Structure formats: structure tokens, C-alpha cells
C-alpha positions in Angstrom: 11.5 -1.5 3.6 11.7 1.3 6.2 11.0 5.0 5.5 12.2 7.8 7.8 11.3 11.4 6.8 10.5 14.1 9.3 8.2 16.1 7.1 4.9 14.2 7.1 3.6 15.4 3.7 6.8 14.2 2.1 6.6 11.0 4.0 3.0 10.4 2.8 4.0 11.1 -0.8 7.0 8.7 -0.6 4.7 6.0 0.8 2.5 6.4 -2.2 5.3 6.5 -4.8 7.3 3.6 -3.3 4.2 1.6 -2.3 3.2 1.5 -6.0 6.3 -0.5 -6.8 5.5 -4.2 -6.6 9.0 -5.1 -5.5 8.8 -3.1 -2.3 6.7 -3.7 0.9 6.7 -0.9 3.4 6.9 -2.3 6.9 7.5 0.9 8.8 7.2 4.7 8.1 8.4 7.2 10.7 8.6 11.0 11.0 10.6 10.6 14.2 14.1 9.1 13.6 14.5 8.1 17.3 11.3 6.0 17.0 12.6 4.4 13.8 15.8 3.5 15.6 13.9 2.0 18.5 11.9 -0.3 16.2 14.8 -1.1 13.8 16.1 -4.2 15.6 12.6 -5.7 15.5 11.8 -4.8 11.9 15.3 -5.7 10.4 14.4 -4.2 7.0 16.3 -5.0 3.8 16.2 -1.4 2.7 15.9 1.9 4.6 15.1 5.3 2.9 16.4 8.0 5.2 16.1 11.7 5.0 19.4 13.4 5.8 18.4 16.6 7.7 16.2 15.7 10.6 15.9 17.1 14.2 17.1 15.0 17.2 19.1 12.6 15.0 20.1 13.3 11.4 20.1 10.6 8.7 23.8 10.1 8.7 23.9 9.4 12.4 20.8 7.2 12.1 22.5 5.2 9.3 25.6 4.7 11.4 23.6 3.4 14.4 21.6 1.1 12.1 24.8 -0.3 10.6 26.0 -1.0 14.2 22.9 -3.1 14.8 22.7 -4.9 11.4 24.9 -4.8 8.3 22.2 -6.4 6.1 20.1 -3.2 5.6 20.8 -1.2 2.5 20.7 2.5 3.2 19.3 5.0 0.6 19.4 8.7 1.5 16.9 11.2 0.3 17.7 14.9 0.5 17.4 18.2 -1.2 21.1 18.9 -0.9 23.9 17.4 -3.0 26.7 18.3 -0.5 25.9 15.3 1.7 26.9 12.7 -0.9 30.4 12.1 0.4 29.3 11.7 4.0 26.5 9.4 2.9 28.9 6.9 1.3 31.1 7.0 4.4 28.3 5.2 6.2 28.1 2.7 3.3 25.0 4.2 1.6 23.7 2.1 -1.2 22.3 5.1 -3.1 21.6 8.8 -2.7 18.4 10.4 -4.1 17.7 14.1 -4.5 14.3 15.3 -3.7 11.6 15.2 -4.9 11.8 11.4 -5.1 10.1 10.3 -8.4 8.8 7.0 -9.7 11.6 6.9 -12.2 14.2 7.2 -9.4 12.5 4.3 -7.6 12.6 2.3 -10.8 16.3 2.9 -11.1 16.9 1.8 -7.5 14.8 -1.3 -8.2 16.8 -2.2 -11.3 20.1 -1.9 -9.3 18.8 -4.0 -6.5 17.4 -6.7 -8.9 20.7 -6.8 -10.8 22.8 -7.2 -7.7 20.5 -9.9 -6.3 19.9 -11.8 -9.5 22.7 -14.3 -9.0 21.7 -15.3 -5.5 18.0 -15.2 -6.3 18.6 -17.6 -9.2 20.2 -20.0 -6.8 17.7 -19.7 -4.0 14.5 -19.8 -5.9 13.1 -19.5 -9.4 12.1 -16.1 -10.7 8.4 -15.5 -10.3 5.7 -13.5 -12.1 4.6 -10.4 -10.2 0.9 -9.5 -10.4 -0.5 -6.6 -8.4 -4.2 -5.9 -8.0 -4.4 -3.8 -4.8 -3.2 -0.2 -5.2 -3.2 -0.3 -9.0 -3.0 -3.0 -11.6 0.4 -4.2 -12.8 1.7 -7.4 -14.3 5.4 -8.2 -14.7 6.9 -11.4 -16.1 9.6 -13.4 -14.4 12.3 -11.2 -15.8 10.7 -8.1 -14.2 9.5 -6.7 -17.5 6.2 -4.9 -17.5 3.5 -6.6 -19.5 2.1 -4.4 -22.3 -1.4 -5.2 -23.4 -2.4 -5.3 -27.1 -5.8 -3.7 -26.3 -7.4 -2.2 -23.2 -10.1 -4.9 -23.3 -7.4 -7.6 -23.1 -6.0 -6.0 -19.9 -9.6 -5.6 -18.5 -10.5 -9.2 -19.3 -7.4 -10.5 -17.5 -8.2 -8.2 -14.5 -11.7 -9.7 -14.4 -10.4 -13.3 -14.5 -8.0 -12.4 -11.6 -10.9 -11.3 -9.5 -12.7 -14.6 -10.2 -9.9 -17.1 -10.4 -10.3 -20.9 -10.8 -14.1 -20.7 -11.4 -16.1 -21.0 -14.6 -17.6 -17.8 -15.8 -20.4 -17.8 -18.4 -19.3 -16.5 -21.8 -22.5 -14.5 -21.9 -21.8 -12.9 -18.6 -18.3 -12.0 -19.7 -19.7 -10.4 -22.9 -22.4 -8.5 -21.0 -19.9 -7.2 -18.3 -17.2 -6.1 -20.8 -19.3 -5.0 -23.8 -22.7 -4.1 -22.3 -23.5 -1.6 -25.1 -23.0 -4.2 -27.9 -25.5 -6.7 -29.3 -25.0 -10.4 -28.5 -23.3 -11.5 -31.7 -20.8 -8.7 -31.8 -20.0 -9.0 -28.1 -19.5 -12.7 -28.4 -17.1 -12.1 -31.4 -15.1 -9.6 -29.4 -14.8 -11.9 -26.4 -13.5 -14.7 -28.6 -10.8 -12.4 -30.1 -9.9 -11.0 -26.8 -9.5 -14.4 -25.2 -7.1 -15.3 -28.1 -5.0 -12.2 -27.5 -4.9 -12.8 -23.7 -3.8 -16.4 -24.1 -1.1 -15.2 -26.5 0.2 -12.6 -24.0 0.3 -15.2 -21.2 2.3 -17.5 -23.4 4.7 -14.9 -24.7 5.6 -13.7 -21.2 5.7 -17.2 -19.8 3.1 -16.5 -17.2 2.1 -19.8 -15.7 -1.6 -19.4 -16.0 -4.1 -20.5 -18.6 -7.5 -19.7 -19.9 -9.6 -22.9 -20.1 -12.6 -23.2 -22.3 -15.6 -25.1 -20.9 -19.1 -25.9 -22.1 -20.4 -23.0 -20.0 -17.7 -20.4 -20.6 -14.1 -19.8 -19.6 -12.0 -20.2 -16.5 -8.6 -18.7 -15.4 -6.5 -21.6 -14.1 -3.9 -20.0 -11.8 -1.9 -23.2 -11.3 1.1 -22.4 -9.0 1.1 -18.7 -9.7 -0.1 -16.5 -6.8 -0.8 -12.8 -6.5 -2.0 -10.4 -3.8 -5.7 -10.6 -4.5 -5.6 -14.4 -4.6 -3.7 -14.6 -1.3 -6.0 -12.1 0.3 -9.1 -14.0 -0.7 -7.7 -17.3 0.4 -6.6 -16.0 3.8 -9.6 -13.9 4.5 -12.0 -16.7 3.8 -10.1 -19.0 6.1 -9.9 -18.9 9.9 -7.9 -15.9 11.1 -6.8 -17.4 14.3 -3.5 -15.6 14.6 -2.5 -12.0 14.6 0.3 -12.9 12.1 -2.3 -13.9 9.5 -4.2 -10.7 10.0 -1.0 -8.7 9.7 -0.2 -10.5 6.5 -3.6 -9.6 5.0 -3.0 -5.9 5.9 0.4 -6.0 4.2 -1.2 -7.4 1.0 -3.7 -4.6 0.8 -1.7 -1.7 -0.6 -4.6 0.4 -1.9 -8.0 0.2 -3.7 -8.7 -2.8 -5.8 -7.5 -2.1 -9.4 -6.9 1.5 -8.5 -7.1 4.0 -11.3 -8.9 1.5 -13.5 -12.5 2.6 -14.4 -14.0 -0.9 -14.7 -17.7 -0.7 -13.9 -17.9 -4.3 -12.8 -15.3 -3.8 -10.0 -17.3 -1.4 -7.8 -19.1 -4.1 -5.8 -15.9 -6.1 -5.3 -14.0 -3.0 -4.2 -16.6 -2.4 -1.5 -16.3 -6.0 -0.2 -12.5 -5.9 0.1 -12.4 -2.5 1.6 -14.8 -3.6 4.3 -12.7 -6.6 5.0 -9.6 -4.5 5.2 -11.2 -1.9 7.4 -12.5 -4.6 9.8 -9.0 -6.2 10.0 -7.3 -2.9 10.8 -9.8 -1.9 13.4 -9.5 -5.3 15.2 -5.7 -5.2 15.1 -5.6 -1.6 16.3 -8.0 -2.4 19.2 -5.8 -5.4 20.2 -2.7 -3.2 20.1 -4.4 -0.5 22.2 -5.6 -3.1 24.7 -1.9 -4.3 25.0 -0.8 -0.6 25.2 1.3 -1.0 22.1 0.6 2.6 21.1 3.2 2.8 18.4 2.1 -0.3 16.6 -1.5 0.9 16.6 -0.6 4.3 15.3 1.4 2.9 12.4 -1.5 0.7 11.4 -3.9 3.7 11.5 -1.5 5.9 9.6 -1.1 3.3 6.9 -4.9 2.9 6.6 -5.5 6.6 6.4 -2.9 7.0 3.7 -5.4 4.9 1.6 -8.7 6.0 3.0 -7.9 9.6 3.8 -11.5 10.6 4.7 -12.6 7.7 6.8 -14.2 9.5 9.8 -14.4 6.5 12.0 -10.7 5.7 11.7 -9.7 9.4 12.2 -11.8 9.3 15.4 -10.0 6.1 16.5 -6.6 7.7 15.9 -7.6 10.6 18.1 -8.8 8.2 20.7 -5.4 6.6 20.6 -3.7 9.9 21.1 -6.0 10.6 24.1 -5.3 7.3 25.9 -1.6 7.2 25.0 -0.9 10.7 26.3 -0.4 12.5 22.9 -3.1 15.0 23.7 -1.3 17.8 21.7 -1.7 15.7 18.6 -5.5 15.7 18.7 -6.2 19.4 17.7 -3.5 19.2 15.1 -4.9 16.0 13.6 -8.4 17.3 13.7 -7.5 20.5 11.9 -5.7 18.4 9.2 -8.8 16.2 8.8 -11.1 19.2 8.7 -9.1 20.8 5.9 -9.2 17.6 3.9 -12.9 17.2 4.5 -13.8 20.8 3.6 -11.7 20.6 0.4 -13.3 17.3 -0.7 -16.9 17.9 0.3 -17.2 21.7 0.7 -18.6 21.3 4.2 -17.5 20.8 7.8 -17.1 17.4 9.5 -20.0 16.2 11.7 -20.8 18.1 14.9 -20.4 14.8 16.8 -16.8 14.5 15.8 -16.1 18.0 16.7 -17.7 17.6 20.1 -15.8 14.4 20.7 -12.5 16.2 20.0 -13.4 19.0 22.4 -14.4 16.4 25.0 -11.0 14.7 24.8 -9.2 18.0 25.4 -11.5 19.1 28.2 -11.2 15.7 29.9 -7.4 16.2 30.0 -7.7 19.8 31.2 -6.4 21.3 27.9 -9.5 23.5 27.7 -9.9 24.0 23.9 -13.4 24.9 23.0 -15.1 24.1 19.6 -14.4 27.7 18.4 -10.8 27.6 19.5 -10.1 24.5 17.5 -10.3 26.7 14.4 -7.4 28.8 15.6 -5.0 25.8 16.3 -3.1 25.2 13.1 
């Protein structure tokens, strides 16, 4: 999926709203329509969300040029104005959404797409269970229906098993991690009942997984069912000899592990996976910069910073990218944006080292902004 929206705050919001839908993978997000058109042939997205009113090239013209290149991309327009609907459908728009784009609107689009594609999908491949652990926690059965859990602990137990798949976990450890405040007998009783409920949910939704009881405890047998966290773990623990594998890992990581779930036991795992993701992105960006593929490097950093908005090291790397790629005017703008976020979150200024580095980039290029002058550039 491709996103084109000239207002960056709206673009970032759409990345979050659409990125949470497990049926969509964002492969490109642009605030410049000409840049989006340049990369369109290479990306060949199935779907493109286009703003209508944009400078240099409006969404209607962009859609027409995209249609000239490929007729397989479904165009969905997003705009604050109803009057463009007729023109939109003249360029074969699949749908037309009024801003602000909401999760409900994306669900409606998803339902339309799934209904249209159901016949061909049934022929090409069997329907699959969808399980998402990065950027939230969501489980859908092969019909696309969201799995509703009988209790919060049933959901949490399944999330725990998904984090430790195909390995035996002591029943006492499970009881301690999920019911730390209870005595041993009561926690063991709760575990037994929750295992029963979980097995029942898996069976009712025809999810091809099973909870196996062993002498030591229990094990989630994933069988042929895969999901983002399992793929990430398998690939990350293998040999990342190709850029394509590293790119695949980055695509799988769509946000914090089990985001918005307050499971105490996930904290250590979250740190491990976030460090792996950070290292992957840094290595890929440095490789892109070495090859002078500035646009690719910038897109990776933008995607990373949409998840980790206050990662100072990555913000510095993005400003370094601006410096070496000739986008000097972006450095003070970006720094001021980061400074505002940092001050709002922590109630203090970013490190003096970062501020000095920004000033050094500008002085090196003869721009001449001093530290004090950075405050006036908004």
C-alpha cells in the first residue's frame, strides 16, 4: 500500500490508523506527490491512498499518471471536500474517503476489498488465520472475524504462548507470571481453567494451533500457522545475508510488541525486539547512504521514527542524512520539531551535544544558524 499526503501530521496519523489494520502493509508514504510518482513503478502497490489537493501535482493528476503506468493499483482518495467525487471516479477511483480518515472507514474499505477478492483468493490459496503481535495484539480467524476472548486472562495467556512458541513452559512459571498475587493452589486452578477456555476458542475459530500438555507444563504448537512475531524471530535468529531479508524483518515490525497491552512479563521481550529492529534499520540506512540512495534511507528513518518518536540517535542520523544529501533546509525544521516533542514529553531541552551538532551541520554548509537562532526557526 502507498500513502500520499502533503500535510505531514495527517500523513503520520494515517500511517498509524492504516498500519494497525492487519490486512495492509505500508510500503511507501510520501508528502511529495512527484516523489511518490517517481517510485511508483518500482513499488507497484496494490492500493494507493491519495490526497486530492496537493501542490505541484494534485491527487487526480497523480492517479491518472499512475493508471498510465499500471492498471492493477486501486486508488482511494482522501480529502476534506465532497465536490471532487465525480472527478475521482473519472480516474477509476476505487473509493473516496472524507477526512479525517477513521479506523471505521478503513474497516469498511477492508471489507470491500476482501469481498471483491474472496473468489480469486479462494482459488489461489486457502484462507489463513491472521495474528498480529507487533503494533498491537489482534487475532482474526480465516473468515476475517476478530476473535473475542472470554476473559482478559485467556487473551493474555495466548499472547504469552505466542511469545514462546513451540517450547514447553512450566505450569508453575505460567501461574507465577500471570497470577503473581495468588497462592499456588488458586493460581494453578486458574491456569487449568484458562487453558481450557483457550483451547475452546482456538477450536471454535478453527485456528490451526494447539495447546499441548506435557509432564512439565504446556506448549503452544503452531503447526503450519505463522504470524509476524514467529517470522521475525525465525529470520532474526538466522543468517541475514541479504538486504531483502532485513527489509522483510523491518516490514514485519509495525510497532511495539503487544502495544497497548499492560502485560508485566512482556517488558524484557519488548526491549530485545526493539533493539533488533533498531539495529536492522540503522544498518539498512547506513547501506542506503553509502549507495547514495537518499530517498530509501529517509523513508526507513521516517517509518522508524513514527514508532520511536523520541529516539535521539535516529533523529541525529536523519539530520546527518539531510546534511549529506543536500537537504540542509530540513535540518533546523526537523530539529525544532524534535525539540518540541522532547520538551512536551520530558519537560526539558534535548542534549547540548545534539544542539551543537545541528549548528555544526549548518555552519559547515555556510547557513550560519547559531544555537540561539535555532529557536526562532519554526
